[in-house]
C-alpha positions, 0 to 999 in steps of 0.5 A: 499499499506504500504506492498510495502514500508515494504515488510517484514511486522511489524517485531519488531527489537530485543533489545540488550541484557540488562546487568543482575545482581544477584537479591538482594533477590535471588542470583540464579536469575538475574535481569536487571538494569532498573530504577525500580530496581535501589533502590534495587540494590543500597541498596544491594551495600550499604549492601555489602560495610558495610559488607566488612568494618565490616570484615576489622575492625574485622581483624584490631581488631584481629591484635590489640589483637595479638599485645597486647598479645605480649606486644606491645604498641597499640593505642586506640581501633578503633570503628566499622565504621558500628555500629549504633549510638543510639540517646540518651538524648543528641542527642534528646536535640540537635535535639530539639535545632536545630529545635527551631533554625530553626523555630526561623530563619524562623520566622525572615525571613518570619515575621521579628520576631524570635517568629513569632509575637507571644507575649503570655505568653510562649514568655516571660522570666518570664514564665520560670524564675518567679521573687520572689513573696513571699513578704508580705505587710501590707496596710500601707506599700503598700501605700508607693509605690503609686508613690509619692516617685520616688526612690521607685517602683510603686506597686498596688494590686488586690485581694491580689496580689501585682504587680510592675507597675513601667513601666507605671508611666504615668498611675498609677503615680501621675497625671495619670488617674488611680493613685487612684489604686496605693498603695492600693488593689482596687479590688472592683473598677476593677469590678464596675468602681467606681475608686474613691469610691471603693478603697477597696478589699471588694468584697461582693455584686458584681454581677457575671458580676462584679466578672468576670471583676475583674477575667479579670483584675487579669489575665491581670496583671498576664500575662502582659509582663512588670508587675511582681508580687512582693508579697501579701498584708495582709488585716485585716478581713472584718466585715460581719456586716459592710455595703457594699460599695454603687455603685457610679452609682445608675442606675447601682446599681438598674440594678445589684440588682433590687429586693432589690431596688423594696423592698425598694420602696415597703417599702416606699409606705407601711409607713403610711402617716399623715392624714389631721386631725392630721396635722390640729390638729397639726397646731392648737396647 
């Protein structure tokens, strides 16, 4: 029954004519101003403005040159307003500085730390501005920096490298739990844990695990945020025939060198025992 209410049928009402403009890619063609075409039309308008500005600049430049030819005074040459600026090295550096500033401010806003709570070596000033570390120490001179003289800094050494640990006198100073390491190169003790008896740089006979422990502590001091390397300690050469320092814990020594201890036990078992007759004979005498 819809024909009663609409006797003309479903006839589409014609749209009003849309405004047409030249196609940016083909001046002989017209296109509508619908939203899909707006980016292209806006770019075409921008290019037209750029071209007009460039033509105006060329005209002003020509007028300036004519005045110069006539001997008139003119101001500084005007720069082409449409010329593209090259970034260059200075521009790149500015971009990097601004980027780092934005990242730092964002870190402060989100984490309360400009470095986003990063505390690695790259966040420390001494990574980029290392202190002088070319000073040489003898063993006796290094000993004078063991913390007993409060007017001197507190030094310790590990595998030849000397570090200033004055910021932690409570640990390495007199009365501290690791005062035995101050003023000496106790590299061996860092691997074995024998802090009282292995106050030496002699690393002979250490196991792979103990050597890794020494490397771990070397890295610890090198990357510490308050300790700094101040030089090297010069050691006299170690006599290869001198005995290797004994471990302070026999059980750990046996676990570290089971073959040597087994051979020692077998050697003791193979030694001849005095016979009963010889003992009685000796007693008789």
